[in-house]
N, CA and C atoms as a LAMMPS dump frame, in Angstrom:
ITEM: TIMESTEP
0
ITEM: NUMBER OF ATOMS
183
ITEM: BOX BOUNDS ff ff ff
-5.0000000000000000e+02 5.0000000000000000e+02
-5.0000000000000000e+02 5.0000000000000000e+02
-5.0000000000000000e+02 5.0000000000000000e+02
ITEM: ATOMS id mol type element x y z
1 1 1 N 388.592 265.132 408.982
2 1 2 C 389.054 264.13 408.021
3 1 3 C 389.284 264.832 406.687
4 2 1 N 390.424 264.566 406.108
5 2 2 C 390.709 265.247 404.847
6 2 3 C 390.324 264.391 403.649
7 3 1 N 390.391 264.99 402.489
8 3 2 C 389.967 264.34 401.252
9 3 3 C 390.841 263.139 400.908
10 4 1 N 392.128 263.238 401.16
11 4 2 C 393.035 262.126 400.842
12 4 3 C 392.726 260.888 401.676
13 5 1 N 392.377 261.085 402.923
14 5 2 C 392.04 259.949 403.784
15 5 3 C 390.78 259.256 403.277
16 6 1 N 389.815 260.041 402.832
17 6 2 C 388.582 259.462 402.302
18 6 3 C 388.865 258.692 401.017
19 7 1 N 389.694 259.253 400.14
20 7 2 C 390.05 258.571 398.886
21 7 3 C 390.777 257.261 399.181
22 8 1 N 391.702 257.297 400.128
23 8 2 C 392.453 256.098 400.497
24 8 3 C 391.513 255.03 401.059
25 9 1 N 390.564 255.457 401.856
26 9 2 C 389.598 254.531 402.441
27 9 3 C 388.806 253.811 401.341
28 10 1 N 388.293 254.567 400.389
29 10 2 C 387.497 253.952 399.328
30 10 3 C 388.343 253.128 398.364
31 11 1 N 389.589 253.475 398.172
32 11 2 C 390.49 252.635 397.369
33 11 3 C 390.717 251.298 398.068
34 12 1 N 390.837 251.344 399.389
35 12 2 C 390.988 250.111 400.157
36 12 3 C 389.744 249.237 400.055
37 13 1 N 388.579 249.872 400.09
38 13 2 C 387.334 249.119 399.934
39 13 3 C 387.295 248.446 398.571
40 14 1 N 387.662 249.183 397.53
41 14 2 C 387.651 248.621 396.171
42 14 3 C 388.619 247.45 396.06
43 15 1 N 389.792 247.566 396.68
44 15 2 C 390.778 246.486 396.633
45 15 3 C 390.263 245.241 397.358
46 16 1 N 389.641 245.423 398.526
47 16 2 C 389.111 244.288 399.276
48 16 3 C 387.924 243.663 398.564
49 17 1 N 387.106 244.47 397.904
50 17 2 C 385.946 243.968 397.178
51 17 3 C 386.381 242.994 396.087
52 18 1 N 387.519 243.275 395.48
53 18 2 C 388.032 242.402 394.43
54 18 3 C 388.512 241.056 394.952
55 19 1 N 388.772 240.947 396.231
56 19 2 C 389.263 239.692 396.817
57 19 3 C 388.131 238.732 397.199
58 20 1 N 386.903 239.199 397.132
59 20 2 C 385.764 238.375 397.531
60 20 3 C 385.567 237.252 396.519
61 21 1 N 385.39 236.044 397.021
62 21 2 C 385.065 234.929 396.141
63 21 3 C 383.58 234.614 396.334
64 22 1 N 382.816 234.837 395.296
65 22 2 C 381.373 234.643 395.352
66 22 3 C 381.048 233.192 395.045
67 23 1 N 380.054 232.616 395.727
68 23 2 C 379.664 231.23 395.45
69 23 3 C 378.978 231.116 394.095
70 24 1 N 379.004 229.903 393.552
71 24 2 C 378.329 229.658 392.285
72 24 3 C 376.82 229.748 392.487
73 25 1 N 376.121 230.115 391.424
74 25 2 C 374.659 230.258 391.493
75 25 3 C 374.005 228.948 391.929
76 26 1 N 374.518 227.832 391.418
77 26 2 C 373.955 226.524 391.752
78 26 3 C 374.062 226.249 393.253
79 27 1 N 375.185 226.621 393.852
80 27 2 C 375.39 226.427 395.282
81 27 3 C 374.409 227.286 396.09
82 28 1 N 374.223 228.527 395.683
83 28 2 C 373.305 229.42 396.395
84 28 3 C 371.878 228.883 396.322
85 29 1 N 371.466 228.44 395.148
86 29 2 C 370.117 227.899 394.984
87 29 3 C 369.944 226.643 395.835
88 30 1 N 370.928 225.762 395.797
89 30 2 C 370.853 224.522 396.582
90 30 3 C 370.771 224.78 398.068
91 31 1 N 371.592 225.682 398.563
92 31 2 C 371.584 225.975 399.989
93 31 3 C 370.304 226.703 400.399
94 32 1 N 369.767 227.524 399.518
95 32 2 C 368.504 228.205 399.807
96 32 3 C 367.363 227.205 399.91
97 33 1 N 367.321 226.261 398.985
98 33 2 C 366.287 225.223 399.025
99 33 3 C 366.422 224.395 400.297
100 34 1 N 367.648 224.087 400.685
101 34 2 C 367.89 223.329 401.91
102 34 3 C 367.371 224.083 403.133
103 35 1 N 367.674 225.368 403.219
104 35 2 C 367.237 226.178 404.367
105 35 3 C 365.713 226.266 404.41
106 36 1 N 365.09 226.496 403.263
107 36 2 C 363.62 226.564 403.222
108 36 3 C 363.028 225.217 403.647
109 37 1 N 363.634 224.112 403.222
110 37 2 C 363.165 222.786 403.62
111 37 3 C 363.276 222.563 405.116
112 38 1 N 364.387 222.943 405.701
113 38 2 C 364.582 222.787 407.147
114 38 3 C 363.565 223.636 407.909
115 39 1 N 363.349 224.871 407.467
116 39 2 C 362.359 225.734 408.12
117 39 3 C 360.976 225.103 408.031
118 40 1 N 360.639 224.537 406.889
119 40 2 C 359.348 223.877 406.718
120 40 3 C 359.208 222.698 407.671
121 41 1 N 360.229 221.87 407.761
122 41 2 C 360.186 220.696 408.642
123 41 3 C 360.004 221.12 410.096
124 42 1 N 360.753 222.121 410.54
125 42 2 C 360.621 222.572 411.921
126 42 3 C 359.26 223.218 412.17
127 43 1 N 358.733 223.92 411.173
128 43 2 C 357.403 224.519 411.32
129 43 3 C 356.344 223.44 411.502
130 44 1 N 356.408 222.406 410.7
131 44 2 C 355.453 221.3 410.819
132 44 3 C 355.63 220.6 412.167
133 45 1 N 356.862 220.397 412.595
134 45 2 C 357.113 219.727 413.876
135 45 3 C 356.538 220.537 415.035
136 46 1 N 356.755 221.842 415.026
137 46 2 C 356.226 222.681 416.1
138 46 3 C 354.7 222.698 416.061
139 47 1 N 354.126 222.722 414.88
140 47 2 C 352.669 222.674 414.755
141 47 3 C 352.126 221.367 415.346
142 48 1 N 352.761 220.249 415.018
143 48 2 C 352.3 218.963 415.538
144 48 3 C 352.438 218.885 417.054
145 49 1 N 353.519 219.41 417.589
146 49 2 C 353.698 219.443 419.04
147 49 3 C 352.598 220.29 419.674
148 50 1 N 352.266 221.414 419.043
149 50 2 C 351.203 222.275 419.535
150 50 3 C 349.863 221.548 419.546
151 51 1 N 349.578 220.809 418.488
152 51 2 C 348.323 220.055 418.414
153 51 3 C 348.277 219.009 419.522
154 52 1 N 349.378 218.324 419.756
155 52 2 C 349.423 217.304 420.81
156 52 3 C 349.188 217.943 422.174
157 53 1 N 349.878 219.056 422.461
158 53 2 C 349.691 219.721 423.757
159 53 3 C 348.266 220.233 423.93
160 54 1 N 347.675 220.765 422.866
161 54 2 C 346.279 221.205 422.969
162 54 3 C 345.366 220.028 423.307
163 55 1 N 345.62 218.89 422.69
164 55 2 C 344.827 217.701 422.98
165 55 3 C 344.999 217.232 424.401
166 56 1 N 346.232 217.203 424.882
167 56 2 C 346.508 216.756 426.243
168 56 3 C 345.888 217.721 427.247
169 57 1 N 346.08 219.008 427.054
170 57 2 C 345.509 219.985 427.989
171 57 3 C 344.003 220.027 427.886
172 58 1 N 343.438 219.669 426.73
173 58 2 C 341.996 219.582 426.589
174 58 3 C 341.421 218.466 427.422
175 59 1 N 342.163 217.394 427.587
176 59 2 C 341.713 216.274 428.416
177 59 3 C 341.766 216.64 429.907
178 60 1 N 342.724 217.425 430.281
179 60 2 C 342.885 217.822 431.685
180 60 3 C 341.777 218.77 432.095
181 61 1 N 341.425 219.656 431.216
182 61 2 C 340.42 220.677 431.518
183 61 3 C 339.104 220.07 431.663
């Protein structure tokens, strides 16, 4: 690979980098809070299911 090909490659990267549209900070924060909330809800749900199964299997034993 020659030097010109490497320069052309990085110029292309720089050009594409400029085309990226970044989300607003408010949107990122909102979506992050939403994801953390969903993870929390599913964690609690799985914990409750686990408690129920432990109780049911405790009765069988």
